[in-house]
N, C-alpha and C positions, 0 to 999 in steps of 0.2 A: 098644633101637635097635641095628641092625646098623651097624657102623663098619668102616673099613679104615685101614690104616697102612702106607705104604711104608717099608721099612727096608733098611739095608745089612747086611753080614756081621756086624760087631761087635754091632750091636743085636739081630740075630736070635740070635746066640750067647747073649747075656744073657737074652733071652726064654726060650730053651731051658733055661738054668740055673735059671729060676724054675719049671720044669715046665710051661711055656707058659701061665702064669696071670697074669703081670704084665709091664708094661713097665719098663725100667730107669730110674733117676733121670736127669734131664737134666744135661748138662754146664753149668758156670757160664755159658758164653756162649750157652746155649739157655734163655731164660726161659719159653718156651711149648712145650707138647706139643700137637701138632695132628693128631688123627685126622681122616680125611676121610669124606665122606658117601656116596661112590659108588666102585665098583671102577674105573671108567674113569679117574678122576682119580688114584687110587692107582697104577694101571698106568702112567699117563703119567709120574708122578714116578719110579717104579722104572725105567722104560725110558730116559727122557730125562735123568735126573739121576744116579741111583745107578750106572748102568752106565758113566758117563763119569767117575766120581770115583775117584781113586786112594785107597788102594792096591789095592782089591779088584775094582773094575769090575763090581759085581754089585748087583742090586736085587731085593727080595722084596716081595710084597704079602701082608699079613696081614689076617685077617678076624676079627672078634670081636663079641660082643653086650655091651651095657651096659644096666643097669636104666633103664627109661624115666623113672621119677620122678627119679632122680638126674641123668641127662644133660640133662633138659629145662631145667635151671638155666643152661645154657651157650647163648649166642647163636650161631646159625649165621652164619658170615662167608663172603661170596663174594669171592674174591681174584683174580679174572680173569674168564674167561668164565663163563657160567651154570653149567657143570658143576664149576667150581672152588670147591666148598663144603667148609668145614672148621669144626671147633670149636677154640677156643683155650682150652686148659686151662693155667692158670698152673703153672709147674714145681713150686712148693711144694705144689700140690694133687694131684700125681700119685699119691702113696701112697693118698690117699682115692679117687681115680678107680679105681685098681687093685682096690680092695675091692668095687667095683660091677660088675666084669666078670663076666658070667655064663658059666660053663663055661671052655673052653680057648680060647686064641688059636690060630688056624689059619694056617699058611703055605699060601697057595693058588696062588701063581704065583712063578716065578723067572725072572730075566732076567740075561744075562751080556753084557758089552760086548766088543768086538773086542780091546781092550787086555788084558782078562782072559784071553782065549783065546790070545793071543800072548805071554804073560809068559815062558813057557819058551823062546821063540825069541829073546828080546832079548839 
């Protein structure tokens, strides 16, 4: 199954450190890892959320494939409009999830907010 994940600068750096093969562990206050099912939803989060979040004001859309047999055990959640579909992977299962990623995680889109562009002028 092809999935997408909007990420910020720090998470993208950690993905790069893994050789673009795995997502980093969740922080204690993040009990769920949620990849999304369509690029439009990932793009919306990257543009409307990540580009407005300090300190980086940047959002990136990643794309990756996960083994169908493995991912089918997780229920699709709709968390807003019909396009807002995601999977909820418990944080403690992220290591296992990473083992079922096929190939590399690709960064396919990048967005930068106005605050990011103006940082040098402040």
